[in-house]
C-alpha positions in Angstrom: 231.0 66.2 -4.8 228.5 64.3 -7.0 227.5 60.8 -5.8 226.6 57.9 -8.0 223.5 57.2 -6.0 221.0 59.4 -4.2 222.4 60.4 -0.8 220.1 60.8 2.2 222.5 63.5 3.6 222.8 65.3 0.3 221.4 68.8 0.1 220.0 68.8 -3.4 221.7 70.2 -6.5 224.9 71.8 -5.3 223.8 74.7 -3.0 225.9 75.5 0.1 225.3 78.4 2.5 222.7 79.8 0.1 225.0 79.9 -2.8 225.2 77.5 -5.8 228.6 75.9 -6.0 228.0 73.5 -8.9 225.1 71.8 -10.8 224.0 68.2 -10.6 220.9 66.0 -10.5 218.6 66.3 -7.4 219.9 64.4 -4.3 223.2 63.8 -5.9 225.2 66.6 -4.1 227.2 66.2 -1.0 229.8 68.4 0.7 232.6 66.7 2.7 236.2 67.4 3.7 238.8 66.4 1.3 240.5 64.2 3.9 237.4 62.0 3.9 237.8 61.1 0.2 240.0 58.7 -1.7 240.4 57.9 -5.4 237.8 55.6 -6.9 239.6 52.5 -8.2 237.0 52.0 -10.9 238.3 55.0 -12.7 241.8 55.4 -14.2 244.1 57.7 -12.3 245.0 60.8 -14.2 248.6 61.6 -14.4 248.1 64.9 -12.8 246.1 63.5 -9.9 248.7 64.7 -7.5 248.6 68.1 -9.0 244.8 68.1 -8.5 245.0 67.0 -4.9 247.5 69.7 -4.0 245.5 72.3 -5.9 242.4 71.2 -3.9 244.4 71.5 -0.7 245.4 74.9 -1.7 241.8 75.9 -2.4 240.6 74.5 0.9 243.3 76.5 2.7 242.4 79.6 0.7 238.7 79.2 1.4 239.3 78.7 5.1 241.6 81.7 5.2 239.1 83.9 3.3 236.5 83.5 6.1 238.7 85.8 8.2 239.9 88.3 5.7 237.4 90.9 7.0 238.6 90.3 10.6 239.7 93.7 11.9 240.7 92.5 15.4 244.1 91.1 16.1 244.4 87.3 16.6 246.8 86.3 19.3 250.1 84.7 18.3 250.2 80.9 17.8 251.2 79.2 21.1 253.3 76.0 21.5 250.2 74.0 22.1 248.6 75.3 18.8 251.7 75.0 16.5 251.1 71.4 15.4 247.4 71.9 14.8 247.6 75.3 13.0 251.0 75.5 11.4 252.7 72.2 10.6 252.4 70.8 7.1 252.4 71.7 3.3 250.5 74.8 2.2 251.2 76.3 5.6 252.9 79.6 6.4 253.1 82.2 3.8 253.0 81.3 0.1 255.9 82.6 -1.9 255.8 84.1 -5.3 258.2 86.0 -7.5 261.3 86.6 -5.3 259.1 87.2 -2.2 261.1 84.9 0.1 262.8 87.8 2.0 259.4 89.2 2.8 257.7 85.8 3.6 260.5 84.8 6.0 260.5 88.2 7.7 256.8 88.4 8.2 256.5 84.7 9.4 259.3 85.2 11.8 257.8 88.4 13.3 254.2 87.5 13.6 253.5 83.8 13.6 254.4 83.1 17.3 255.5 86.4 18.6 253.8 89.7 19.5 257.1 91.6 19.5 256.1 94.1 16.8 252.3 93.9 17.1 252.2 97.6 17.8 252.6 98.0 14.0 249.1 96.7 13.6 247.5 99.3 15.9 249.5 102.4 15.5 247.7 105.5 14.1 249.5 106.3 10.9 249.1 108.6 7.9 245.9 108.0 6.0 247.7 107.3 2.7 249.5 104.4 4.4 246.5 103.0 6.2 245.8 100.5 3.4 249.2 98.9 3.9 248.5 98.5 7.6 245.1 97.1 6.8 246.6 94.5 4.4 249.2 93.5 7.0 246.6 93.0 9.7 243.6 91.6 7.9 245.1 89.6 5.1 248.5 88.5 6.4 248.8 88.4 10.2 245.3 87.3 11.1 245.0 84.5 8.5 248.5 83.3 9.5 247.6 83.1 13.2 244.1 81.8 12.8 244.5 79.3 9.9 248.3 79.0 9.5 248.2 80.0 5.8 248.5 83.3 3.8 247.9 83.4 0.0 250.6 84.7 -2.2 248.2 87.3 -3.7 248.1 89.2 -0.4 251.9 89.3 -0.2 251.9 90.6 -3.8 249.2 93.1 -2.7 251.5 94.4 0.0 254.4 94.6 -2.4 252.3 96.5 -4.9 251.2 99.0 -2.3 254.8 99.6 -1.3 255.5 100.1 -5.0 252.6 102.5 -5.5 253.6 104.6 -2.5 257.0 105.3 -4.0 259.2 103.5 -1.5 260.7 101.4 -4.2 259.7 100.8 -7.9 261.0 97.1 -7.8 259.1 95.7 -4.8 256.9 93.5 -7.0 259.7 92.1 -9.1 263.1 92.1 -7.4 264.5 90.4 -4.3 265.5 92.6 -1.5 267.1 92.3 1.9 264.8 91.7 4.9 266.3 94.8 6.7 265.4 97.0 3.8 261.8 95.8 3.9 261.5 96.1 7.7 263.1 99.5 7.8 260.6 100.8 5.3 257.6 99.3 7.1 258.8 100.5 10.6 260.3 103.9 9.7 258.6 105.3 6.7 255.1 103.8 6.9 254.3 103.1 10.5 256.7 105.9 11.7 257.6 103.7 14.6 260.2 105.0 17.1 263.6 103.3 16.4 263.9 100.1 18.3 267.6 100.7 19.1 269.3 103.6 20.8 273.1 103.3 20.8 275.5 105.6 22.6 278.7 106.3 20.7 281.1 109.0 22.0 278.5 110.5 24.2 276.0 110.9 21.3 272.9 108.7 20.9 272.3 107.1 17.5 269.0 105.5 16.7 268.3 102.6 14.3 265.9 99.7 13.7 268.5 97.0 13.5 272.2 96.4 14.2 274.7 95.1 11.8 277.5 93.2 13.6 280.9 94.2 12.4 284.1 92.5 13.5 287.8 92.8 12.8 288.8 89.8 10.8 291.7 89.1 13.2 289.5 87.6 15.9 290.1 85.1 18.7 286.6 83.7 18.3 286.3 80.3 16.7 282.8 78.9 17.3 281.1 82.1 18.6 277.7 82.6 20.3 275.5 85.5 19.2 276.3 87.0 22.7 280.0 86.9 22.0 279.6 88.4 18.6 277.6 91.3 19.9 280.0 91.9 22.8 283.0 91.9 20.4 281.2 94.2 18.0 280.3 96.8 20.6 283.7 96.6 22.2 285.5 97.1 18.8 283.4 100.1 18.0 283.2 101.5 21.6 279.4 101.4 21.7 276.9 101.2 24.5 273.1 100.8 24.7 271.3 103.9 25.8 268.4 101.7 27.0 267.2 98.2 26.9 265.4 97.6 23.5 262.0 96.0 23.4 263.0 94.2 20.2 266.5 93.7 18.8 267.2 92.8 15.2 270.8 91.7 14.6 272.5 91.1 11.3 275.3 88.5 11.4 278.7 89.1 10.0 277.9 87.2 6.9 278.4 88.4 3.4 276.9 86.1 0.8 278.4 82.8 -0.2 281.9 84.1 -0.9 282.8 85.2 2.6 281.4 83.9 5.9 283.5 85.0 8.9 282.4 81.9 10.8 281.5 78.4 9.5 279.0 78.1 12.4 277.4 80.4 14.9 275.8 79.2 18.1 272.4 80.8 18.7 272.2 82.5 22.1 268.7 81.6 23.4 269.0 84.5 25.8 270.9 87.7 25.2 272.1 89.4 28.4 272.4 93.1 27.7 272.9 94.4 31.3 276.5 95.2 30.8 275.9 96.9 27.3 274.1 99.8 29.0 275.6 103.2 29.5 274.3 103.5 33.0 274.5 100.8 35.7 274.4 99.4 38.2 276.5 96.5 37.0 278.4 93.8 38.8 282.1 93.3 39.2 283.1 90.2 37.3 285.4 89.0 40.1 283.7 89.7 43.5 280.2 90.3 42.4 280.1 93.8 44.0 279.0 97.0 42.3 281.3 97.6 39.4 282.9 101.1 39.1 285.3 100.8 36.2 285.6 99.0 32.8 288.8 98.0 31.2 288.7 97.7 27.4 292.3 96.4 27.3 291.4 93.5 29.6 288.7 92.5 27.1 291.4 90.8 25.0 293.5 89.6 27.9 293.8 85.8 27.7 293.7 85.6 31.5 289.9 86.4 31.2 287.2 84.6 29.4 285.7 85.5 26.0 282.3 86.2 27.4 281.3 89.5 29.0 282.8 93.0 29.3 285.6 93.4 31.9 283.9 95.3 34.7 285.5 95.6 38.2 284.8 97.3 41.5 287.6 99.6 42.5 289.4 97.2 45.0 289.3 94.4 42.4 290.5 96.7 39.7 293.4 97.8 41.9 294.5 94.2 42.3 294.1 93.3 38.6 296.0 96.3 37.4 298.8 95.9 39.9 300.1 93.1 37.5 303.1 94.4 35.6 301.5 93.6 32.2 298.4 95.6 33.1 299.7 98.7 34.9 299.5 100.8 31.8 295.8 100.0 31.0 293.5 102.9 30.7 290.3 102.4 32.7 286.9 103.9 32.0 284.6 105.0 34.8 281.1 103.4 34.8 278.1 105.7 35.3 275.9 105.0 38.3 272.6 106.7 39.0 273.1 109.5 41.5 270.7 107.9 44.0 272.5 104.6 43.9 274.9 104.3 46.8 277.4 101.5 46.4 277.8 100.7 50.1 274.1 100.7 50.9 272.5 98.9 47.9 270.4 96.0 49.2 269.9 94.2 46.0 270.8 94.5 42.3 267.9 94.8 39.8 267.3 91.7 37.8 269.6 91.4 34.8 268.2 92.7 31.5 267.8 89.7 29.1 266.2 89.4 25.7 264.8 86.1 24.4 265.4 84.7 20.9 262.2 84.2 19.0 263.3 83.8 15.3 266.2 83.5 13.0 266.3 84.3 9.2 268.8 82.3 7.1 270.0 82.6 3.6 271.6 80.2 1.2 272.1 80.8 -2.5 270.0 84.0 -2.3 267.0 82.2 -0.8 265.6 83.2 2.6 264.0 80.8 5.1 263.3 81.2 8.8 263.4 79.3 12.1 260.9 80.3 14.8 261.3 79.3 18.5 257.8 78.8 19.8 258.3 77.3 23.2 260.6 77.3 26.3 262.8 74.2 25.5 265.8 73.9 23.2 263.7 71.6 20.9 260.7 73.9 20.4 261.6 75.1 16.9 259.8 75.2 13.5 261.3 75.7 10.1 259.5 77.7 7.4 260.2 77.8 3.6 257.7 79.8 1.5 258.9 78.0 -1.7 259.6 74.5 -0.4 258.0 72.9 -3.4 256.3 73.9 -6.6 253.4 72.6 -8.6 253.3 73.3 -12.3 255.7 75.4 -14.4 255.3 79.1 -15.3 251.6 78.9 -14.6 252.0 76.9 -11.4 252.4 78.0 -7.8 254.8 77.6 -4.9 253.9 75.3 -2.0 255.0 76.7 1.4 255.9 74.3 4.2 256.3 74.6 7.9 257.9 71.6 9.7 258.9 70.9 13.3 262.7 70.7 13.7 263.4 69.4 17.3 266.8 68.2 16.0 268.0 71.8 16.5 267.9 71.1 20.2 270.3 68.1 19.8 272.9 70.4 18.5 272.2 73.2 21.0 272.8 70.7 23.8 276.2 69.6 22.4 279.5 70.8 23.8 281.5 73.3 21.7 283.9 70.5 20.7 281.1 68.2 19.5 279.4 71.0 17.6 282.6 72.2 16.0 283.3 68.7 14.7 279.9 68.4 13.0 280.2 68.2 9.2 277.4 70.6 7.9 276.2 68.3 5.2 275.8 65.5 7.7 273.8 67.4 10.3 270.3 66.1 10.8 267.2 67.6 9.3 267.4 71.3 8.6 269.8 72.1 11.6 272.6 73.0 9.2 270.7 76.0 8.0 270.3 77.5 11.4 274.0 77.0 12.5 275.7 77.7 9.2 273.5 80.1 7.2 272.1 82.5 9.8 271.6 86.0 8.5 269.5 87.8 11.0 268.6 87.1 14.7 265.4 88.5 16.3 265.2 89.0 20.0 262.4 90.5 22.2 262.0 91.7 25.7 259.2 90.0 27.6 259.4 92.4 30.5 259.3 95.6 28.4 257.2 94.8 25.3 256.7 97.3 22.6 252.9 96.6 22.6 251.1 98.4 25.4 248.0 96.8 26.8 245.2 99.0 25.5 242.5 96.5 25.9 241.1 97.4 29.3 241.4 99.8 32.2 244.8 100.1 33.9 243.4 101.7 37.1 243.3 99.1 39.8 240.4 100.9 41.5 238.3 100.5 38.4 239.1 96.8 37.9 237.7 93.5 39.0 240.2 90.7 39.6 239.7 86.9 39.2 241.7 83.7 39.5 241.0 80.8 37.0 240.2 77.4 38.6 240.0 75.1 35.5 241.9 74.7 32.3 240.2 76.4 29.3 240.2 75.5 25.7 243.4 73.9 24.4 244.5 76.9 22.3 243.9 79.5 25.0 246.8 80.9 27.1 244.8 80.5 30.3 245.7 78.0 33.0 244.4 77.1 36.4 245.9 79.7 38.7 246.1 82.5 36.0 245.2 85.9 37.3 242.8 87.9 35.2 241.1 91.3 35.3 238.6 93.5 33.5 237.2 97.0 34.1 234.1 97.4 36.2 232.4 99.1 33.2 233.1 96.1 30.9 232.1 93.7 33.6 228.7 95.4 34.2 228.1 95.6 30.5 228.9 91.9 29.9 226.9 90.7 32.9 223.8 92.4 31.5 223.9 90.6 28.2 226.2 87.5 28.5 225.0 84.1 29.3 227.0 82.3 32.0 228.0 79.6 29.5 229.8 82.1 27.2 232.0 83.5 30.0 233.7 86.8 30.4 236.2 88.5 28.2 239.1 89.1 30.6 242.8 90.2 30.3 245.3 87.8 31.8 248.1 89.2 33.8 251.3 89.7 31.7 249.4 89.3 28.4 248.3 92.1 26.0 245.4 90.0 24.8 241.9 89.0 26.0 240.5 85.5 26.5 236.9 84.5 27.1 236.8 82.4 30.3 233.8 80.5 31.6 232.2 82.4 34.5 232.0 79.2 36.5 235.8 78.9 36.4 236.4 82.5 37.6 236.6 83.3 41.3 236.6 87.0 42.2 239.5 88.4 44.2 239.9 91.6 46.1 242.7 94.0 44.8 244.7 93.1 47.9 244.3 89.4 47.4 245.3 89.7 43.8 248.4 91.7 44.7 249.4 88.9 47.2 249.0 86.2 44.6 250.8 88.2 42.0 253.9 88.1 44.1 254.2 84.3 43.5 256.0 82.6 40.6 253.8 80.5 38.4 250.1 79.7 38.1 250.4 76.4 40.0 251.7 78.1 43.2 249.0 80.8 43.0 246.3 78.2 42.8 247.7 76.1 45.6 247.9 79.1 48.0 244.5 80.4 47.0 242.9 77.0 47.8 244.5 76.9 51.3 241.7 79.2 52.4 243.2 80.9 55.4 246.6 81.7 53.8 245.4 84.9 52.1 243.5 86.1 55.1 246.5 85.5 57.4 248.8 87.3 54.9 246.4 90.3 54.7 246.5 90.7 58.4 250.3 91.0 58.6 251.5 94.5 59.3 254.7 96.3 60.0 256.5 95.2 63.2 254.9 91.8 63.2 257.4 89.1 64.2 257.5 86.2 61.7 259.4 83.0 60.9 261.1 83.2 57.5 261.6 80.2 55.3 265.3 79.4 55.0 266.4 82.1 57.5 264.6 81.9 60.9 263.1 84.7 62.9 262.5 88.2 61.6 260.3 91.3 61.9 258.2 92.8 59.1 259.5 96.4 58.3 257.7 97.0 55.0 254.5 95.8 53.2 253.7 96.9 49.7 255.0 96.9 46.1 258.6 97.2 45.1 258.9 99.6 42.1 261.8 99.2 39.7 263.5 102.1 38.0 263.3 102.8 34.3 260.3 102.0 32.0 257.5 100.0 33.5 258.1 96.3 33.3 254.4 95.4 33.8 251.4 95.6 31.6 249.1 95.0 34.5 247.1 97.4 36.8 248.5 96.1 40.1 252.0 95.4 41.5 253.0 92.5 43.6 252.5 92.9 47.4 255.8 92.0 49.0 257.2 91.9 52.6 260.4 93.6 53.7 261.9 91.6 56.6 264.6 92.6 59.1 266.2 89.2 60.1 267.1 88.6 63.7 270.1 86.7 64.9 273.0 85.4 62.8 271.0 84.6 59.6 271.9 87.1 56.9 269.8 88.6 54.1 270.9 90.6 51.1 270.9 94.2 52.1 269.8 97.1 54.2 266.3 97.8 52.9 267.0 99.9 49.9 266.1 98.3 46.7 266.6 99.5 43.2 267.8 102.9 44.6 264.8 103.5 46.8 264.7 103.1 50.6 261.8 100.9 51.8 263.0 100.3 55.3 266.1 100.6 57.4 268.1 97.8 59.0 271.8 96.7 59.5 273.7 95.7 56.5 272.9 92.2 55.2 270.0 91.9 57.7 267.3 92.9 55.1 265.4 90.7 52.7 262.3 91.1 50.5 260.1 88.1 50.0 256.4 87.0 49.1 253.9 86.0 51.8 254.3 82.3 51.0 257.7 82.3 52.7 256.7 83.8 56.1 254.5 82.7 59.0 253.5 84.9 62.0 255.0 83.9 65.3 252.5 82.7 67.9 252.8 81.2 71.3 252.5 77.7 69.7 254.2 78.2 66.5 257.2 76.1 65.5 259.5 76.1 62.5 257.5 75.0 59.5 258.5 71.8 57.7 260.0 71.5 55.1 261.4 75.0 55.8 264.8 75.0 57.5 266.7 77.8 59.2 270.3 78.2 58.6 271.0 77.4 62.3 269.8 73.9 61.7 273.0 73.3 59.6 275.4 74.5 62.3 277.4 71.9 64.3 276.4 72.2 68.0 279.9 71.8 69.3 281.4 74.7 67.3 281.1 78.4 68.2 281.1 81.3 65.9 284.6 82.7 65.1 286.2 79.5 66.4 289.3 78.5 64.4 289.1 75.0 63.0 291.4 72.7 60.9 290.0 70.7 58.1 291.3 67.8 56.0 291.3 68.1 52.2 290.5 65.1 50.0 293.9 63.5 49.2 292.5 60.8 46.9 294.1 62.5 43.8 297.4 60.9 44.6 299.6 64.0 44.5 301.8 62.5 47.1 302.7 59.6 44.9 305.3 60.1 42.1 304.7 58.1 39.0 307.4 57.8 36.3 307.0 57.3 32.6 308.7 58.0 29.2 305.8 59.7 27.5 302.4 61.2 28.4 299.1 60.3 26.7 296.7 63.2 26.9 293.2 62.1 27.9 290.3 64.5 27.9 286.6 64.3 28.7 284.7 64.5 25.4 282.5 67.3 26.7 285.2 69.9 26.4 284.8 73.7 25.9 287.9 73.7 23.6 287.2 74.0 19.9 290.6 74.8 18.3 293.0 74.0 21.1 296.7 74.6 21.4 299.0 71.8 22.8 299.4 74.0 26.0 295.7 74.0 26.5 295.4 70.3 25.9 298.1 69.5 28.5 296.6 71.8 31.1 293.1 70.4 30.7 294.4 66.8 30.9 296.4 67.5 34.0 293.5 69.4 35.6 291.0 66.6 35.0 293.3 63.9 36.4 294.5 66.1 39.3 298.2 65.7 38.2 301.3 67.8 38.8 304.9 67.6 37.5 307.4 66.6 40.2 310.2 68.3 38.2 310.8 69.9 34.9 311.5 67.2 32.3 314.5 67.5 30.0 312.5 66.0 27.2 308.7 65.7 27.0 306.9 63.3 24.6 303.1 64.0 24.3 300.6 61.8 22.6 297.6 63.7 21.3 294.0 62.7 22.0 293.7 61.2 18.5 292.4 57.7 17.8 292.8 56.7 14.2 290.6 57.9 11.4 287.3 57.0 13.0 287.5 59.4 15.9 289.5 62.6 16.2 288.5 64.8 19.2 289.6 67.9 17.3 289.7 68.6 13.6 292.8 70.8 14.1 295.3 71.3 16.9 297.5 74.4 17.0 301.2 73.6 17.8 302.5 75.4 20.9 306.1 76.4 19.9 306.8 76.8 23.6 305.3 74.9 26.4 305.2 76.8 29.8 305.3 74.2 32.5 305.9 76.5 35.5 302.4 76.1 36.9 302.4 72.3 36.3 305.0 71.8 39.1 304.1 70.5 42.6 306.3 73.2 44.2 306.4 76.9 43.4 306.9 79.7 43.5 304.2 80.6 41.0 302.5 83.9 40.1 298.9 85.1 40.9 297.1 85.3 37.6 295.5 88.6 38.6 298.0 90.8 40.4 301.3 89.0 39.5 302.2 88.5 43.2 303.2 85.2 44.7 300.3 82.7 44.4 299.3 80.9 47.5 296.2 79.0 46.4 294.9 77.2 43.3 291.2 76.8 42.6 290.3 73.8 40.4 286.6 74.9 40.2 287.7 78.3 38.8 289.4 76.4 36.0 286.1 76.0 34.1 284.6 79.3 35.2 283.8 81.2 32.0 284.9 84.5 33.7 288.5 83.3 33.3 290.3 82.3 30.1 291.0 78.8 28.8 294.7 79.1 29.2 296.6 78.5 32.5 295.7 77.1 35.9 293.7 79.4 38.2 296.4 80.5 40.8 295.8 83.4 43.2 297.5 85.1 46.0 295.4 85.1 49.2 294.0 88.7 48.8 293.0 88.1 45.2 291.5 84.7 46.2 289.5 86.4 48.9 288.0 88.8 46.4 287.3 86.2 43.7 285.7 83.8 46.1 283.5 86.6 47.6 281.4 86.2 44.5 278.1 84.4 45.4 278.7 81.9 42.7 282.2 81.0 44.0 281.7 81.1 47.8 281.4 77.3 47.9 284.7 76.7 46.0 287.5 74.9 47.8 290.9 76.3 46.8 293.9 74.2 47.4 297.1 75.5 49.1 300.2 75.7 46.9 303.5 74.5 48.2 306.4 76.9 48.5 310.1 76.1 49.2 310.9 76.6 52.8 313.7 79.1 51.9 311.4 81.2 49.7 310.3 84.3 51.5 307.3 85.8 49.8 308.0 89.4 50.6 311.6 89.5 49.5 312.6 86.8 47.1 312.9 87.4 43.4 310.9 85.1 41.1 313.0 82.6 39.0 312.6 82.5 35.3 309.6 80.6 34.0 310.2 77.0 33.0 309.6 76.5 29.3 310.1 73.6 26.8 310.7 74.1 23.1 308.9 72.2 20.4 311.4 70.4 18.1 309.4 67.7 16.2 305.9 66.4 15.5 304.9 62.9 14.4 301.7 62.6 12.2 299.6 59.8 11.1 297.1 59.3 8.3 295.7 56.0 7.1 298.2 54.1 9.2 301.2 55.9 7.7 303.5 58.0 9.8 305.4 61.1 8.7 307.1 63.8 10.7 307.8 67.6 10.9 311.0 68.9 12.4 311.5 72.5 13.5 315.0 73.4 12.8 315.2 77.2 13.5 313.8 80.0 15.6 311.2 81.4 13.3 307.7 80.1 12.6 308.7 79.2 9.0 311.7 77.0 9.9 310.1 73.6 9.3 311.0 70.5 7.2 308.7 67.6 6.4 309.9 64.0 6.2 308.2 61.0 4.6 310.2 57.7 4.5 307.9 56.4 1.7 307.2 59.5 -0.4 307.7 57.6 -3.6 308.6 54.1 -4.9 310.8 52.7 -7.5 309.9 49.3 -9.0 307.3 46.7 -7.9 307.7 44.1 -5.2 311.4 43.9 -5.7 311.8 47.7 -5.8 312.5 50.1 -3.0 310.9 53.2 -1.3 312.2 56.7 -2.0 312.3 58.8 1.2 311.9 62.6 0.9 312.6 65.7 3.0 311.2 69.0 2.0 311.1 72.5 3.4 307.6 73.6 4.3 307.7 77.3 5.2 303.9 77.4 4.5 303.4 76.1 8.0 304.4 79.5 9.3 301.6 81.2 7.3 299.0 79.1 9.3 300.8 79.6 12.7 300.7 83.3 12.1 296.9 83.3 11.4 294.3 84.3 13.9 292.3 81.4 15.5 289.2 82.5 13.4 291.2 82.4 10.2 292.7 79.1 11.0 289.4 77.6 12.0 287.9 78.5 8.6 290.7 76.8 6.7 289.4 73.8 4.7 292.0 71.0 5.3 292.1 69.8 1.7 292.7 73.4 0.5 295.6 74.1 2.9 298.9 74.9 1.1 301.7 72.3 0.8 301.8 69.7 3.6 300.5 72.0 6.4 297.3 70.0 6.6 299.2 67.0 8.0 300.7 69.1 10.9 297.4 70.7 12.0 295.0 67.9 11.3 296.9 64.6 11.7 299.3 65.3 14.7 299.9 62.1 16.7 302.9 63.0 19.0 304.6 66.2 20.0 308.2 66.3 21.1 309.6 69.1 23.4 313.0 69.6 25.0 314.4 71.8 27.7 317.2 73.9 26.3 318.4 74.9 29.8 318.2 71.4 31.4 319.1 69.2 28.4 320.5 65.7 28.5 323.9 67.0 27.6 324.2 69.5 30.4 
């Protein structure tokens, strides 16, 4: 800038860093940040002042970015702590130009806060394509991560290079799909191995992304990404040949004209364990090793809409003893040869992928959401063309903004989310839930990028623990474990001042950080392995600072008696690493040093000493456990149980012996012993419901379950008031009429059927009612053998099933089941704007409906009269015959005839018992 007066801090006539930037009189030049300036009120404001300011901002961002255009080293992805400082604001992200939004959104999603595909930046490729890789690394990824801004000219440069190399002649002009661009980059230029290996009919097919296809007749209404992928794989009979390091999923969305779902719920984690061709996998009922999969049970309403239907052989035998499932054709699951079902001590951790970005499209314009942190509110939204300055000769203004409101909707119940009107959703959340085009997941445990930054041989490494927090933007915390090769250590020590620190690799990270030498404390390889077994940097630092803890742990050997936190006494049977099967899950040169314990006494562990199909030690079944050093203490003459550790024996009652039979009292506060009488029933529900498009049957079941109610007898007529409270609050936008209401399982006294095997039910589990393993229809009734298997699952062991009442004369082994008690729908009352109308079902088919309005028209004024009207409305049957997905997507105002009133405005349902009527 040029000052009016001489400036003591000026540097002369416009020179800066040895280069003339402008000319002016001596001592009149001064260089300052734009943020330190404001308009001079003595001068008139030019109409385009805003334009000039934005242009200046652009130039500043460009100048700052240009400082790093020659950087050939990779900059680490932007962390959560750095997002606000580096990314948030206007002229941030990637500047769009000439239909580049598909490329801008894809590159921002992949590289801003994730290293999922950083291998593209290092891979050795054909010389003719090296310029493309160079542009990607030096002019796009590095400036984006270092300064948060990429000029449009570099995106155009990349497009021109793709054009020149013959991959497409329209890259510089036309809009394309993100998957087309990504496939060209990964497959043709970088010759990257396909990310996805899918097994279909015994053959492995490879691809870079997966398009989700679904049959239109789906039962899903408000699906998660997990459900969409499961249904797509099930429908096409596909499996994953291996766990992908990065998974790119295209949603079942086809432009503006057809979206299969109005909203899709992002799955922040994608569990792909049961997608794999080879196990081991868990039985959905008992939690044991699954041996079979039933594709026909996948659509059975008895089971939930999440997960494949995998069973161990005993559970499968019970499930397929049901008359309706006897004809099911089961598929055998593959287990590794070395995996022995009866001896497996512990299952490998489940294979999960984490969501890191979502690309969205609306009216042919792509934007992206990036998840940069661990919580549901850690989201940013990027639009490469959020604003524009000037006309044809102007430029686009990209913008990155925080959007924590996304977390508010992710935390909602399905009912609340389903009732959200897209145009009324806060901020930009509507774009994520309603316009999702592509989801990007990565595998933290098996990243595509290998750590090539230092030696991987533990004998050639020095290990350190960090004592103090480093710079704000660094991914190094107190307690972080670091390492570097001896060669690099000796080299740096010979030329590095202590204040600069050492360039070390952090465990679990593919990148280097420079840490102050005074904050690094050296560790032996054995000490590092012990600390590596602990979860979290805070725990590592705590145990390191205890001084004698590591020395004591290093002295522990096989056959040493110990006290185990949470279990009691045991004996060490193994000391060392536990190796997992399959590809290496660690980037680091050492493995955790763990302890295999054989427990003594009644306290049980998890197995027999064989873990992930390898024998580490031998002990009796359920007496083995593998734990880190922090949970054990050697037994000495003076040792006592450590506080706050508790052994399980501390929770036993001293006056009870093992295997002693006991009686217990079940809570009777629910009032089942008291019969209450009424003429109609008002359905009340908790607002936090999992139902999104419920049937009347489901509403009644959930209402009875929550209030712990039963029917004392089958009613001859049942009048139900819906959970609807005027125009201001409707719990559900639509309710599906149940033409028949099955009340058999509502009765206080049976007999009732086991939902799994079809035998006589003896228990009911209220906690299983909300278990996602089971469907949302029906109470959870089991015979005793099926209940034993279901409640053997670790997550259900604490359930308290209630005993069902059977008539004294009913003999379980010989009596035939009576017919199920069902009521038939005969009328529905509806209300809208305080006006009641009714629908009457007059025949057996779904189209036999009439609609009645007592004030359909009016003749005359105040002294006139109303004209009632009854009309046939067979269109109701069209909607009753639709799949839930189709019905959920119907816009009420566009529904044919008067059908909207029945599905959206129902106030009262009337059912009658044709067998036990008032006239019998």
